[in-house]
N, C-alpha and C positions, 0 to 999 in steps of 0.2 A: 500586588501582585497580579499581573491579568488573569482573567479567567481562563481564556483560550489559550492552548497550547499550539505546537505544531500540527496537531491533528484532532480540533476540537476540543471539548471538555473531558478532562479524564482525571480519575482520583478514586480513592476509596469508597466503595459503594457503602451508603449509609454513614461515611465518615465525613468528609468533605462534600461528596456528591450524594445529595439527599434527595427523597421524595419531592419537597419542597423546593429544592433549587431548580430540580428537571421542570416542574410544572409552571414555574416562574419563567426559567429560559424559554419553555416553548412560547409561552405567552408573548415576551419580550419579541421572540423569533416572528409571531405572528406579526406583532406592529411594525416592525422593520420591513420584512419581505412581502408584507402587505401593502406596500407604499408604491411599488412600481407601476409603471403604464400597462401592462399585461394585468396585473391584479385590480387596478381602476378599471379597466376595460371589463374585465368579469363582473364587477361590481353594478357597471351601468348595463351590463344585459341582466342583472338579477340573479346572478350566479354567485354561489359562495367561492372561496378560495378552497382548493383541494392541496393535501400533504399525505405521502407515503411514510409509514411508520414501518420500520424492522428493527431486529435484535439477533444477538448471537444468542446462545442457550445457557448463559450465565443464570443463575437463580435470580440475582440482583436485577437481570434485565425484565423479568416479570413486572416488579412493582413500577422500576424505572419507564417502563415503555407505556404503562398505565399511566403514570403520572404526566409523561409527554404528552399522551393523548388526551387527557383530561384538559391539560392547558391549551392546547390548541382546539380542541371543541369548544372549550369555555369562552374561545376568542372568535368563534363563528368560522372555523375551519372546518371542512368535512375531512375525515380522517380514513385511509385505505389502510388497515392494519394487514402486512404483510406475514406476520409472524416469524419464525426464526429463518432466516438466510443471510446470506454473504453480504458484505457491504457493497460489493459492484453490481449485486441483484438489486439492492434498493436504488443505486444511482440509476440504473438501466432502466427501472420501472417507473421512476419520477419523469424519466423522458417518455417513454412509452406511452403513459396516459396523459402525458401532459400535465402533470401536476404542477403547482406553483413553486414547491419544494418539498422536502424531506428529510427525515431525522432516521439516523441508524444508532441504536445504542449497542455500544460495543467498547471494549477496552482491547481490542485488535489481541496482539500477542501476549499481553500483558496477563497475570495470574488471576484465578477466579474471582478473589475477593476486591479487585479492581473492576472498576466500569468505566464508559465513557459516553458521549452525547455527540456524535458529528453530524453536522447541519449540511444539507445541500440545497441549493438554488434551483432555479428552473431549469430543466435541461439536465439535471443529475449531475453539476459542477460544482467543487468544493468553494466556499464562501472566501474572498479575498480579505485580507488583513484588516480592511476599513471597514466592512461589512460587519465584521466580527466584534469590531470595536464599537460599533453603533449597536448591536444587539445587547452587548454588554453593559452600555450606558441606558439603554432602554429599561434595563432591570428596574430601575429606579422610577420609570415613567409611570403614567396611569395606562392601565390595560384596557384593552377591548372588553369590553360588557355588554354583548348582544343578549337580549332575554325573547322568549318564546320561540317562535318557529326561527328566529334567525342564529339560535345557537347551531354550533356545528354538529354532526351526525358520524360516529362511529361504526364503520363495517368492515366485514373480514375479506379482505383481498384475496378472494378464492382462488383464484388461477393463476396467482404471483409465481409459483415457481414453475409451472408449467411453461407461461411466458419468457421467463428468463430459460428455461432449457431449449427452446425452439430458437430463442436468438441465439445461445450458444454454437449449437448445432448447425443453425444458418452461416455461421462464421468459417466454418471449416474449409479450407482448400483440400482435404484429402481425408477420408475415412482411415480409421485406426484398425481396421481387421487384420488378423494375425498376430497383434502385439499383446503381450502380456504385461499389465501396469499395475504396479502396487501402489494405492493410494492412503496416504495417513492425512487424516481429516482433522487431526489435534482435538476430536471430540468439541468439534467446533460448528460454527454455523454451514460448512459445506458439507456435513456428514451424511445428508441425503442427498443434495442435489448433484454433488461431484461424482460420485458411485453410479448415479443413474445416466449422467449424461457421458461419461466415458463408455459404459455400456451399451448406451443407444449410438454411441458413433462405431462400435464395432470390436472395441478392446474386449479381450479377457481382464476381468478385473477382480484383484484381490485387496480386501481393505482392512486397514488398522486403523483404530483411534478413530472410529465412528460410533461410538458409543457413549454419548453427553448426557452427565446427569445433572448437571447445573453448577457441578463445583468440581470437576476434572478437566474443564477447557484446558489445552496447553501443558497439562501436568504429564511431563515425562514424553510427549509426544509432538507431532508437530514440526514446522520448519525450523524451531529453535533446539530441536531434538532429533537431529538426522540419524544419529547411529541405530536409533529403532529400527527406522526406515531401511537405511543400508543393510542392517543384519537379516530382514525379511525378504528383502530382493533377492540376497543369496541363497537363502533359505528355500524359497520357492522355483528360484532359477527363472525369474521374471526378466523381461528386456529393458525396464525402467522402472524409478520409484519417483512419485510425485507428493509433494509434501505441501500443506497449506498450513496457515497460521490460525488463530482463531477466527478471525473473520472472514478469511479466506481472501483478501486483498494482496495475498504474497504467494509466489511458487518459487520452491527449489526443488532439484533434482537429484536423484543417484544415477548411476549408469548400472549395467548387468554386474560389474564386478563391485558394487557397493561403493565406489568414489562419488564423491560430491561435485555436483554440477552447479556452479552458484549463477546469481543473477545477471553478473556480466557475462558469462559465458552462455547463459539463454538468450542474452541480448543478440550477442556476437552471432550464435545462429539464426535467429529470428531475421536479424539484419540482412544477412547474406541471402536467406531464403526470399525475402519481402523485395530485396532489390533485384534479384533475378526474375520475378513476376511482374516488374515494375509497380509495387506497391509501398515501395520506401520512398517517400516524398522527398524530394530535393536529395535524395541519397544521403539522407542525414540521421545520425542517433543522437539522441539527447541522454546525457548520462549525468552523474553529478562527481563533484571533484573528487570523490573517495573510489570512483571505479578506478580497477585496476589498469597500470599501464598496458597490459598485455591486450585490454581490450582496444585502446587505443591503436597499437602496434597492428592488430588484426585487421581494425577498419580500414586502415590507411592501406593497407596490403591488398583490400577488396575495393579501394576508391570509394569508400564511404566517409563522409567528414562526422566528426563528434563534435557537439555543442556540450560544453560543460555547465553544469548550475550550482547552486549551496546545495547541501545535504536535506533532502526531504522530497517525496514526491509530489508535492504540491507545487514547489519551485520547478521540478521537471515538466509538470502539467502547463505551469504558465509559460514557460519557453515552447512547449509543444504548439500552446494555442498560438502564442505570438507569431510563431515562424511557420505555422501550418504543418508541421512535424507529425508523423504517422506513428513513431515508436521512441519509447525513452524509458528510462526506469533506472532502478538502483541496485547496487550489489547484494543487497539484503532480499531481493525477488519482487520488489515493487515493479512490476512491467506494465506498462501503457501502451495499448494498441488502440490509436485514437478512431480508427475506423469502424471498431467495434464497440468500443468502452469510454468514459471520461474519468475513469481512476484506474488505479491498479485492479487486475483481476486474476486472481491464482487459478481459478478453475479455466478460464480463457487461455492464459499463457500455458498452462500444462496442456491442454488439447492440442494448442497449435505447435508446441514442441515436440509431442509425440506424432502428430502428423507429418512433420517434416521427416521422421524417421521412416513413418510408412512409405512416404514419398519417395524418398532416396533411396531406401532398402539397406540405410547406414544404420550401424549401432549409436547409441548415444555418446560413446567413447569417441567413435569416430567424429562427429559432428562436433564434438566441444573440443577436439584437437586443433579446430581452426585457430585457437587463441592459446597461447603460451600463457599461463597465468605466473606473474612475478611473485617470489615472495613479498611480503607485506608486512610491516612491522609497525603495530598503534600503541602508543603509550600515552596513557593519560596523566597528564601532570596537575595535580591539584594543589589548592591553597596557594594558585598566584593570580595576579592582577590580568586578567584575559583582555582589559582593554588596553595592553601596552605590548602588544604582540609585534608592532612595531618597533620595538627598541632596536636602536642601530647596532648594538652588539649582537642582539638576536639575531637580526637580520644579515649581518654580517657570518655568523654561524651558517644560518641556511645556506646562502651563497656559497660558502667554501664546499659544503656538503654536496652542495647541486653540481657543482664543478667538478667535485671528485668523482663524482657518480657517472657524469656526462649523460650520453644518450641511453646507457644501461640501467636510468634509475631515475627516481624523482623524490621531492622532499616536499610535504605540507603541514603548515602549523595552522590549525584551525581552532579560535575560540570558542568554549562551550556558549551556548544560548540561554543556559540557564542557572549557571553554578560557577564559581571561581575554578575555572579548569582551563588548560591549553592541551589540545591533543597534536600529538607528535606522530606524524605518519612518514615512514619511507619506506620506498620499494627499490629492490636491487636484485642482481643478478642470481646473490645466494642469501640465504636466511641470514647467514653469519655478517654479511657486510651489511644487510638492512639492518641488523639489530646494534652493529657498532656505531652507525650513523646515528641511530633513533636513541640510542641511550646517551651519546655524547650531546646532542640536541636537548634531550629533556633535562640535562645537567646544566646546560646554559639557562634554557629556562626558568629551570629551578632557583637557579642563583640569581638572576637578574631581576625577575619577575615576582619574587617571594613576597609575600603579604606581611 
């Protein structure tokens, strides 16, 4: 099984993800990412390679980041230790100081016992599959072993947070004065930086989920537990609630009545606002195949084209880079604003969403009404041969369901990338209609593709 998943290397800390693996992975990264032209140019000038390392507040992040830094320094790489910061902050800082690459130690929205290692190339961009494969192969190759003064140094990146906050504030098209925001930081990496930035932008801020102790990250709070945020927004009479996940690369929201505003709705709001000020490149939004039909309808009504990709923010980013597009993301709240970030940034997204409320004087509910959310039913059909979704009878059933739904719905069958499972997703004008078609298709998949 490949070491790298859809977003780096992830697993149970001190289970599959050990300090030894973190150290060896860092050494292999130094070998592979130290082979580019820019790296060779630095060596020719007598300079060492540089890397930024950051982590979320999981207790295991302490020993894993130490192992990563040891692996890099032992390979002759100078390390800037940024401490606890969001994943998008690490990506920004890599570009900001022109480091050769960087490493983020985080398992994002996963529970505290898990952890992960995400590697970014120069410029703060995620690695393509082919480079991850080269790093994995390099685990078995000889490592760089400089001695004496050629080993790398590890130093504290003292102004890392300040640089990131200044960057976020500088991106804003409008201040947030007069708005009351509740922030749920998931006891994660944004617990310090998000409240600070929103306050500096002028908002009145109430904070929940911002007391990380190393083991409470994502525990009952954050973007995977929006009921807590919804309740708090209503209790304090706030204008809006913003929720991050553990490493703050996601943003979901709730309006003043506590109703959830998901990533699709957030993208719709931002896309229209960006188009109005001429900042939406080619009047195009990039979204995944799982984005709601309502997003497509809303964008079409505003003259905005939607490009679709496979599920995963890395695929969204790849398409954005290929086409030179400026906005993309996922229903889950990974929103990429390429003018300001190379990856999903939950703090940046939240700031720009609230800024649009401040600019227009509209409530979040009013802004979100730009898009009608179609009922969406997803059934995971397990124990089936995911490679055979092209089966003729299965595809005939899909065609019949699609014809029955017409323009008022859609059907998507998606094989899992990691297990013997097919996801059946149906959108329709009503929940009952979506459920009826989804269950019927799931039965066909189960009967035809059973292992």
